[in-house]
C-alpha positions in Angstrom: -37.7 -4.4 -7.5 -34.0 -3.8 -8.6 -32.2 -0.7 -7.2 -32.0 2.1 -9.9 -29.8 5.1 -10.4 -30.1 7.9 -12.9 -27.2 9.5 -14.7 -27.4 13.1 -16.0 -27.1 12.3 -19.7 -26.0 9.9 -22.4 -22.4 11.2 -22.2 -22.1 10.1 -18.6 -23.6 6.7 -19.5 -21.0 6.4 -22.3 -18.2 7.2 -19.9 -19.5 4.4 -17.6 -19.6 2.0 -20.5 -15.9 2.8 -21.4 -14.8 2.4 -17.8 -16.6 -0.9 -17.3 -15.2 -2.2 -20.6 -11.7 -1.5 -19.5 -12.3 -2.9 -16.1 -13.7 -6.1 -17.5 -10.4 -6.7 -19.4 -8.5 -6.4 -16.1 -10.8 -8.5 -13.9 -14.0 -9.9 -15.3 -15.6 -10.1 -11.8 -17.7 -7.7 -9.9 -18.1 -4.0 -9.5 -19.2 -2.1 -6.4 -21.6 0.9 -6.7 -22.0 3.3 -3.8 -24.4 6.3 -4.2 -25.0 9.2 -1.9 -25.0 13.0 -1.9 -25.8 13.1 -5.6 -22.7 11.1 -6.6 -22.2 7.5 -7.8 -18.9 6.0 -6.9 -17.9 2.9 -9.1 -15.2 0.7 -7.6 -13.3 -1.9 -9.5 -10.9 -4.4 -8.0 -7.6 -4.7 -9.9 -5.7 -6.8 -7.3 -6.6 -8.1 -3.9 -5.5 -10.9 -1.4 -7.3 -14.2 -1.5 -6.6 -15.3 2.1 -5.5 -14.1 5.5 -1.8 -15.0 4.8 -1.8 -13.4 1.3 0.4 -10.3 1.3 -1.1 -9.0 -1.9 -2.2 -5.3 -1.6 -5.7 -4.3 -2.4 -5.8 -2.1 -5.4 -9.0 -0.5 -6.5 -10.0 1.7 -9.4 -12.6 4.5 -8.8 -14.6 6.7 -11.1 -17.4 9.0 -9.9 -20.5 10.1 -11.8 -23.0 12.9 -11.1 -26.5 11.6 -10.5 -29.6 13.4 -11.8 -31.7 12.2 -8.8 -30.4 11.6 -5.3 -30.4 8.0 -4.2 -28.7 5.9 -1.5 -27.3 2.5 -2.4 -24.4 0.2 -1.9 -24.4 -2.8 -4.2 -22.0 -5.3 -5.7 -23.0 -6.7 -9.1 -21.2 -8.6 -11.9 -19.4 -6.4 -14.3 -20.5 -8.4 -17.3 -24.2 -8.0 -16.4 -24.0 -4.3 -15.6 -22.1 -3.6 -18.8 -24.7 -5.4 -20.9 -27.4 -3.2 -19.3 -25.4 0.0 -19.9 -24.9 -1.0 -23.6 -28.6 -1.7 -24.1 -29.6 1.6 -22.6 -27.2 3.4 -24.9 -28.9 1.8 -27.9 -32.2 3.1 -26.6 -31.2 6.7 -26.2 -33.4 9.2 -28.0 -32.3 12.5 -26.4 -28.6 12.5 -25.5 -29.1 15.4 -23.1 -31.9 13.7 -21.1 -31.2 11.9 -17.8 -31.0 8.2 -18.1 -32.0 5.6 -15.5 -30.4 2.2 -15.1 -31.7 -0.7 -13.0 -29.0 -2.9 -11.4 -28.7 -6.6 -12.1 -28.9 -9.1 -9.2 -26.3 -8.6 -6.5 -23.5 -10.9 -5.5 -22.6 -11.5 -1.8 -19.3 -13.3 -1.9 -16.9 -10.6 -3.0 -14.4 -10.1 -0.1 -12.7 -6.9 -1.4 -16.1 -5.1 -1.5 -16.2 -5.1 2.3 -13.2 -2.8 2.4 -14.0 0.9 2.2 -11.4 3.7 1.8 -11.8 6.8 4.0 -13.7 9.8 2.7 -11.7 12.4 4.6 -8.3 12.8 6.3 -6.2 12.5 3.2 -2.7 14.1 3.4 -1.0 15.2 0.2 2.4 13.9 -0.8 4.7 14.5 -3.7 3.1 13.7 -7.1 4.5 11.0 -9.3 5.0 11.1 -13.1 2.4 9.4 -15.3 5.2 7.9 -17.4 6.6 6.1 -14.3 3.3 4.5 -13.8 2.9 3.5 -17.4 6.4 2.1 -17.6 5.7 0.0 -14.5 2.5 -1.3 -16.1 4.2 -2.3 -19.4 7.1 -4.0 -17.6 4.8 -5.9 -15.2 2.5 -7.1 -18.0 5.5 -8.5 -19.9 7.0 -10.1 -16.8 3.7 -11.7 -15.8 3.2 -13.1 -19.3 6.7 -14.5 -19.4 6.5 -16.1 -16.0 3.2 -18.0 -16.4 3.5 -21.4 -18.1 0.7 -22.5 -20.3 -2.2 -23.9 -18.4 -1.0 -22.4 -15.0 -3.4 -23.0 -12.1 -5.1 -20.2 -10.2 -2.7 -20.5 -7.3 0.4 -20.0 -9.6 -1.3 -17.1 -11.3 -2.1 -15.4 -8.0 1.5 -15.9 -6.7 3.1 -14.5 -9.9 0.7 -11.5 -10.0 1.2 -10.8 -6.3 5.0 -10.9 -6.7 5.2 -8.7 -9.8 2.5 -6.2 -9.0 3.4 -5.9 -5.3 6.9 -4.6 -6.1 7.4 -0.8 -5.4 7.8 1.7 -8.1 11.5 2.7 -8.6 10.6 6.4 -8.2 8.2 5.9 -5.3 8.8 3.0 -2.9 5.4 3.4 -1.1 3.5 2.8 -4.3 3.2 -0.8 -5.7 3.5 -1.5 -9.4 -0.1 -2.6 -9.4 -1.1 1.0 -9.0 0.6 1.8 -12.3 -1.1 -1.2 -13.9 -4.5 0.0 -12.6 -4.0 3.6 -13.7 -2.9 2.7 -17.2 -5.4 0.0 -18.0 -8.4 1.9 -16.7 -7.4 5.0 -18.8 -6.6 7.3 -15.9 -3.2 8.5 -17.2 -2.6 11.6 -19.2 0.1 14.3 -19.3 -0.8 15.8 -16.0 1.2 14.8 -12.8 -0.5 12.1 -10.7 -1.4 13.5 -7.3 -0.7 11.3 -4.3 -2.5 11.3 -1.0 -2.4 9.1 2.2 -4.8 8.3 4.9 -3.8 5.6 7.4 -3.1 2.4 5.5 -4.5 3.8 2.3 -2.7 5.6 -0.6 -4.7 7.3 -3.3 -3.4 8.3 -6.8 -5.6 10.9 -8.4 -5.9 12.3 -11.9 -8.7 14.2 -13.6 -9.8 10.9 -15.1 -10.1 8.8 -12.0 -8.5 7.4 -8.8 -6.5 4.4 -7.8 -6.7 3.3 -4.2 -4.1 1.1 -2.5 -4.5 -0.5 0.9 -1.6 -2.2 2.5 -0.6 -2.9 6.1 -1.1 -0.1 8.6 1.9 2.2 8.1 2.5 5.8 7.1 4.6 7.8 4.7 5.1 10.5 7.4 8.4 10.6 9.1 
């Protein structure tokens, strides 16, 4: 029997549908779902290294959803399959205020980034960054990637160009790669509020009221 989780209402399921739709446009791959303590954490990989010598940072998007029933799970499934199930359940809704259960599609076991888990505690706050700086980095990077890739470029060339462009630091915050701006903008996390920044070991977290972007690089710290 497939693992199942239950969201509190149709609005939460609709939020999940929007999030997965945006994620699929970025990376039509897999999504990791971790449930515990009445909360479902949904991780999306925006950028990640493809080998031991690849210096590309790992950049993840994260949205959390309240669960109507406590459940423990940690599963990696295809975004496309999960999104199709979410959309079917939305069509079946009779009472938008009632809890809605959703069974997971078959899991995948070959997703390397899903074995990396950010810490749950120990985050230290740092100076916030402006949402417009992240959005500008996203737009500039998208244009540069599009202009640098020849038609029919192979996967190795695509990975090299994306790693080079998105691995560059923001002009206003050298500890944050441009990929974090790309993730925050494309996943719909940016608004008018400042983006809070936290650090824990090799991880940096960018947080808004709409979601989180998590960046893992080599073990270093912002502390001086």
